[in-house]
C-alpha positions in Angstrom: 10.7 121.0 35.7 11.9 120.1 32.2 9.2 117.4 31.9 6.3 119.6 33.1 3.2 119.8 31.0 3.2 122.9 28.7 -0.5 123.5 29.7 0.5 123.5 33.4 3.4 125.9 32.9 1.2 128.2 30.9 -1.6 128.1 33.5 0.8 128.9 36.4 2.4 131.7 34.5 -0.9 133.3 33.6 -2.2 132.9 37.1 0.9 134.6 38.6 0.6 137.4 36.1 -3.0 138.0 37.3 -1.6 138.3 40.8 -3.1 135.2 42.2 -1.2 133.9 45.2 0.8 130.6 45.1 -1.6 129.1 47.6 -4.6 129.9 45.3 -2.8 128.5 42.3 -1.8 125.3 44.2 -5.4 124.8 45.5 -6.9 125.2 42.1 -4.5 122.8 40.5 -4.9 120.2 43.3 -8.7 120.4 42.8 -8.2 119.8 39.1 -6.2 116.6 39.8 -2.6 117.7 39.5 -0.1 116.2 42.0 1.7 118.3 44.6 5.0 117.3 43.1 3.9 118.5 39.6 2.6 121.8 41.0 5.6 122.6 43.2 7.9 121.7 40.4 6.4 124.4 38.2 5.9 127.0 40.9 9.5 126.6 42.0 10.5 127.8 38.6 9.2 131.3 39.4 11.0 133.5 41.9 9.1 135.0 44.8 10.0 138.7 44.3 8.1 141.9 44.4 7.7 142.6 40.6 4.8 143.4 38.3 5.4 140.2 36.2 6.4 136.7 37.2 10.2 136.4 37.3 11.6 133.1 36.2 14.4 131.3 38.1 17.5 130.1 36.2 17.1 126.6 34.9 19.6 123.9 34.4 20.7 123.5 30.8 22.5 120.7 29.1 25.6 121.4 27.0 27.8 118.9 25.1 30.7 119.8 27.3 28.7 119.1 30.4 27.4 115.8 29.0 30.9 114.7 28.1 32.2 115.5 31.6 29.5 113.4 33.3 29.8 110.5 30.9 33.6 110.4 31.5 33.0 110.7 35.3 30.5 107.9 35.6 32.3 105.7 33.0 35.5 105.8 34.9 33.6 105.2 38.1 32.2 101.9 36.7 35.6 101.0 35.2 37.4 101.7 38.5 34.8 99.8 40.7 34.9 96.8 38.4 38.6 96.5 38.3 39.0 97.2 42.0 36.6 94.3 42.7 38.5 92.1 40.1 41.8 92.9 41.8 40.5 92.1 45.3 38.9 88.8 44.0 42.1 87.7 42.4 44.2 88.6 45.5 41.7 86.5 47.6 42.2 83.6 45.2 46.0 84.1 45.2 46.2 84.1 49.0 43.6 81.4 49.4 44.2 79.1 46.4 42.2 76.0 45.6 44.4 73.1 46.7 43.3 71.1 43.7 44.9 73.4 41.1 46.9 76.0 43.1 49.9 76.1 40.7 47.7 76.7 37.6 45.7 79.4 39.4 48.8 81.3 40.4 50.0 81.4 36.8 46.6 82.5 35.5 46.1 85.2 38.1 49.4 86.9 37.5 48.1 88.5 34.2 44.8 89.3 35.7 46.3 91.1 38.7 48.6 93.1 36.4 45.7 94.2 34.2 43.5 95.2 37.2 46.4 97.3 38.7 47.0 98.9 35.3 43.4 99.8 35.0 43.2 101.3 38.5 46.4 103.3 37.9 44.7 104.9 34.8 41.1 105.1 35.9 41.4 106.5 39.4 43.4 109.7 38.4 41.0 110.4 35.6 38.0 109.9 37.8 39.5 112.1 40.6 40.4 114.8 38.1 37.0 115.0 36.4 35.2 114.7 39.8 37.2 117.7 41.0 36.5 119.7 38.0 32.7 118.9 38.1 32.6 119.7 41.8 34.2 123.1 41.4 31.9 123.9 38.5 28.8 123.0 40.5 30.1 125.1 43.4 30.4 128.1 41.1 27.0 127.5 39.5 24.7 125.6 41.9 22.0 125.4 39.3 24.1 122.7 37.5 23.2 120.3 40.3 19.9 120.0 38.5 21.5 119.0 35.2 19.4 116.3 33.5 22.4 114.2 32.5 23.8 114.3 36.1 20.5 113.2 37.6 19.9 110.4 35.0 23.4 109.0 35.5 23.1 109.3 39.3 19.9 107.3 39.4 21.3 104.8 36.9 24.3 104.3 39.2 22.0 103.9 42.2 20.0 101.3 40.2 23.1 99.3 39.2 24.5 99.4 42.7 21.2 98.2 44.2 20.9 95.3 41.7 24.5 94.3 42.5 23.8 94.4 46.3 20.6 92.4 45.8 22.4 89.8 43.7 25.3 89.7 46.2 23.0 89.0 49.2 21.0 86.5 47.2 24.2 84.5 46.5 25.2 84.7 50.1 21.8 83.3 51.3 21.8 80.6 48.6 25.2 79.3 49.7 24.3 79.6 53.3 21.2 77.5 52.8 23.3 75.0 50.9 25.9 74.8 53.7 28.7 75.9 51.3 30.2 79.0 52.9 33.9 79.0 52.4 36.2 81.7 53.6 37.0 82.7 50.0 33.3 83.1 49.1 32.5 85.1 52.2 35.4 87.5 51.5 34.3 87.9 47.9 30.7 88.7 49.0 32.2 91.3 51.5 34.2 92.9 48.6 31.1 93.3 46.4 29.0 94.6 49.3 31.7 97.1 50.3 32.2 98.5 46.8 28.5 98.6 45.7 27.4 99.8 49.1 29.9 102.6 49.1 28.8 103.8 45.7 25.1 103.5 46.6 25.5 105.2 49.9 27.5 108.1 48.5 25.2 108.9 45.6 22.1 108.5 47.7 23.6 111.0 50.1 24.4 113.3 47.2 20.8 113.3 46.0 19.5 114.0 49.5 22.0 116.8 49.9 20.7 118.2 46.6 17.1 118.2 48.0 18.3 120.0 51.2 20.1 122.6 49.1 17.0 123.1 47.0 
């Protein structure tokens, strides 16, 4: 709705004021070349109530506080997911060391494991706290589900998760074709797929739930 053409919005408003039905407005706009998505996006901005003038529905607005909350939410999500994967990678290498340099790897991994655990201890509570606050805020004000920053960051997260999954599967097929599938590699592929797949699946479900609610 925020990206609709001013001409389209003005036309719909004037047509509704002249008591034309939504079907008539939609038919005229379709004939003029507007898409159904563009038309429904503008029409949905007006409530279907019995009143002399078109009554606008409440629209999602963007405040600095809201943008801050979502930026913290998604930043901690990325930070948590990265360090969770790092921790699991290093545990795999620790439990299944390379026989050629097992002692050196164990010394190197100690610091990495401590860092990953420290990051998770800090990132997860922050993520859970902000997610809880955002969830309660959206429950009280459902219109905030249409927040521009929420939708942009959600789609960005889906994009990143999809790229990670594609790269992960590409690496798996590449090593499979080369006959170089070690247990360590397969476990790492599974870790990446599990983390990225969970993130992708959850936020895809969230977007579909948003469409159902709408």
